C-alpha positions as CSV (number, residue, x, y, z in Angstrom):
1,M,2.0,9.8,-0.4
2,T,4.8,7.5,-0.9
3,E,4.4,4.3,-2.9
4,H,5.4,2.3,0.2
5,F,2.9,4.0,2.3
6,I,0.1,3.5,-0.2
7,L,0.8,-0.3,-0.7
8,Q,0.6,-0.7,3.2
9,Y,-2.5,1.4,3.5
10,I,-4.5,-0.4,0.7
11,P,-5.5,-3.6,2.5
12,G,-7.0,-1.7,5.5
13,R,-8.8,0.8,3.3
14,I,-10.4,-2.0,1.2
15,R,-11.6,-3.5,4.6
16,Q,-13.0,-0.2,5.7
17,L,-15.1,0.0,2.4
18,G,-16.5,-3.4,3.2
19,Y,-14.5,-5.4,0.5
20,C,-12.0,-8.2,0.6
21,K,-10.7,-8.9,-2.9
22,Y,-8.8,-6.4,-5.1
23,H,-6.1,-6.2,-7.7
24,I,-3.4,-3.5,-7.9
25,R,-2.0,-1.9,-11.1
26,Y,0.7,0.8,-11.5
27,K,-0.3,3.6,-14.0
28,D,2.4,6.0,-15.3
29,M,0.5,8.8,-17.1
30,T,1.7,11.5,-19.4
31,I,-0.9,14.5,-19.5
32,S,-0.4,16.6,-22.5
33,A,-0.4,20.4,-22.3
34,Y,-3.8,22.1,-22.0
35,T,-5.7,18.9,-21.7
36,K,-8.1,17.0,-19.4
37,Q,-8.5,13.3,-19.1
38,V,-11.4,11.7,-17.2
39,L,-11.2,8.3,-15.6
40,T,-14.4,6.5,-14.6
41,A,-13.5,4.7,-11.4
42,Y,-16.6,3.6,-9.4
43,N,-15.3,0.2,-8.6
44,E,-11.7,1.3,-8.2
45,L,-9.5,3.6,-6.2
46,Y,-6.7,5.6,-7.5
47,F,-3.8,6.8,-5.3
48,V,-1.5,9.7,-6.4
49,V,2.0,8.7,-5.9
50,D,4.4,11.4,-4.4
51,D,3.6,15.0,-5.4
52,P,3.2,15.6,-9.1
53,R,3.5,19.2,-10.0
54,G,1.4,21.1,-12.5
55,V,-1.6,18.9,-12.5
56,L,-5.1,19.3,-11.0
57,I,-7.1,16.2,-10.0
58,E,-10.8,16.3,-8.9
59,S,-13.0,13.5,-8.0
60,D,-15.8,12.5,-5.6
61,Y,-13.2,12.3,-2.8
62,G,-11.7,15.7,-3.3
63,V,-9.1,17.7,-5.0
64,Y,-5.3,17.4,-5.5
65,D,-3.9,20.7,-6.6
66,G,-0.3,20.4,-7.7
67,I,-0.5,23.8,-9.3
68,D,-1.3,26.1,-6.2
69,E,1.4,25.3,-3.7
70,S,-0.4,27.2,-1.1
71,A,-3.4,24.9,-1.1
72,A,-4.3,23.9,2.5
73,S,-4.6,20.2,1.8
74,N,-4.4,17.7,-1.1
75,M,-6.3,14.4,-1.5
76,H,-4.1,11.6,-2.8
77,E,-6.9,8.9,-2.8
78,H,-9.6,9.3,-5.5
79,R,-12.8,7.4,-6.8
80,G,-15.7,8.0,-8.9
81,E,-15.4,10.3,-11.9
82,I,-11.9,11.5,-11.8
83,T,-10.8,14.6,-13.9
84,I,-7.0,15.1,-14.4
85,E,-6.1,18.4,-15.8
86,N,-2.9,19.9,-17.2
87,P,-3.5,23.7,-17.7
88,G,0.2,24.4,-18.3
89,N,2.2,24.5,-21.6
90,E,4.2,21.4,-21.0
91,R,3.6,17.7,-20.8
92,R,3.3,16.5,-17.3
93,R,4.0,12.9,-15.9
94,M,2.4,11.4,-12.8
95,K,2.2,7.9,-11.3
96,L,-0.9,6.4,-10.0
97,I,-1.7,3.1,-8.2
98,Q,-5.0,1.8,-9.3
99,V,-6.8,-0.6,-6.9
100,I,-9.5,-2.6,-8.8
101,I,-12.1,-3.8,-6.3
102,V,-13.2,-7.4,-7.3
103,N,-16.1,-8.2,-4.9
């Protein structure tokens, strides 16, 4: 997903979920080699910007697999407990847009 598309998509998605107010933050993350990071995002949405390679993201909404290029589909929207894994031997960078639901 492009950043432009995500920013246009967010207002409608927030309405679909039954909310009105939200804040947006940009996150530029570096994931060290052979590590996992867990984000707790029950009142938030995270959107994966572009197509980061070498990372695996799992959440209540589905899986983004930037490792296996033959994956049938990738979820760019995540919520709940989000696990970001870098199983490779190099640091990986990825950009996320965090939507914090206020009400």
